[in-house]
C-alpha positions as CSV (number, residue, x, y, z in Angstrom):
1,M,-3.0,-19.8,-1.0
2,K,-3.6,-17.0,1.5
3,G,-1.5,-14.6,-0.5
4,I,-3.2,-15.4,-3.8
5,L,-6.6,-14.8,-2.2
6,A,-5.5,-11.5,-0.7
7,F,-4.0,-10.4,-4.1
8,L,-7.3,-11.2,-5.8
9,I,-9.3,-9.3,-3.3
10,I,-7.1,-6.3,-3.7
11,L,-7.2,-6.5,-7.4
12,V,-11.1,-6.6,-7.4
13,L,-11.2,-3.6,-5.0
14,L,-8.8,-1.6,-7.2
15,A,-10.9,-2.5,-10.3
16,I,-14.1,-1.3,-8.6
17,A,-12.4,1.9,-7.5
18,F,-11.2,2.7,-11.0
19,V,-14.6,1.8,-12.5
20,V,-16.3,4.2,-10.1
21,G,-13.7,6.8,-10.7
22,S,-14.1,6.6,-14.4
23,Q,-17.8,7.4,-14.1
24,N,-17.0,10.8,-12.5
25,E,-16.1,13.1,-15.4
26,A,-16.8,16.4,-13.6
27,Q,-14.1,19.0,-13.4
28,V,-12.9,19.9,-9.9
29,T,-10.4,22.6,-8.8
30,L,-7.7,21.1,-6.7
31,N,-5.9,23.6,-4.4
32,Y,-2.6,22.5,-3.0
33,L,0.2,24.4,-1.2
34,I,1.7,26.4,-4.1
35,A,-0.8,26.3,-6.9
36,Q,-4.2,24.9,-8.1
37,A,-5.2,22.7,-10.9
38,N,-8.5,21.9,-12.7
39,L,-8.7,18.1,-13.0
40,R,-11.3,15.5,-13.7
41,L,-12.7,13.9,-10.6
42,S,-11.7,10.5,-11.9
43,T,-8.1,11.6,-12.1
44,V,-8.2,13.0,-8.5
45,I,-9.7,9.7,-7.3
46,A,-7.0,7.6,-9.1
47,I,-4.2,9.8,-7.8
48,T,-5.4,9.7,-4.2
49,L,-6.0,5.9,-4.4
50,S,-2.5,5.4,-5.8
51,I,-0.9,7.5,-3.0
52,G,-2.9,5.6,-0.4
53,V,-1.9,2.2,-1.7
54,G,1.7,3.4,-1.9
55,I,1.7,4.6,1.7
56,G,0.1,1.4,2.9
57,I,2.7,-0.7,1.1
58,L,5.5,1.4,2.7
59,I,4.0,0.9,6.2
60,M,3.7,-2.8,5.6
61,L,7.2,-3.0,4.3
62,V,8.6,-1.3,7.4
63,S,6.7,-3.6,9.7
64,W,7.8,-6.7,7.7
65,L,11.5,-5.6,7.8
66,R,11.3,-5.1,11.6
67,L,9.9,-8.6,12.0
68,R,12.6,-10.0,9.7
69,V,15.3,-8.4,11.9
70,Q,13.7,-9.8,15.1
71,L,13.5,-13.2,13.5
72,M,17.1,-13.2,12.4
73,S,18.1,-12.1,15.9
74,A,16.1,-14.8,17.5
75,Q,17.6,-17.4,15.2
76,S,21.1,-16.3,16.0
77,K,20.4,-16.6,19.7
78,I,18.9,-20.1,19.2
79,Q,22.0,-21.1,17.3
80,S,24.4,-19.7,20.0
81,L,22.4,-21.5,22.7
82,E,22.5,-24.8,20.8
83,Q,26.2,-24.5,20.4
84,E,26.7,-24.0,24.1
85,H,25.0,-27.3,24.9
């Protein structure tokens, strides 16, 4: 239930972000390391939002994997201690 609620909240926030982004049709110049590009502001907002979500997911995945390894280690220790007794 908790996961479904979190998913719905994220979905609503993403929808709001894209609606706000679509209302910004102004052209902006984006300067990056090697070149520059003229893009619509809504495109820049969508790109940065997507990059931010991707980085957030990667950070959460690393944390989740570390916890899974700790859990597996603890379970193996518990099993070895149970076999001793």
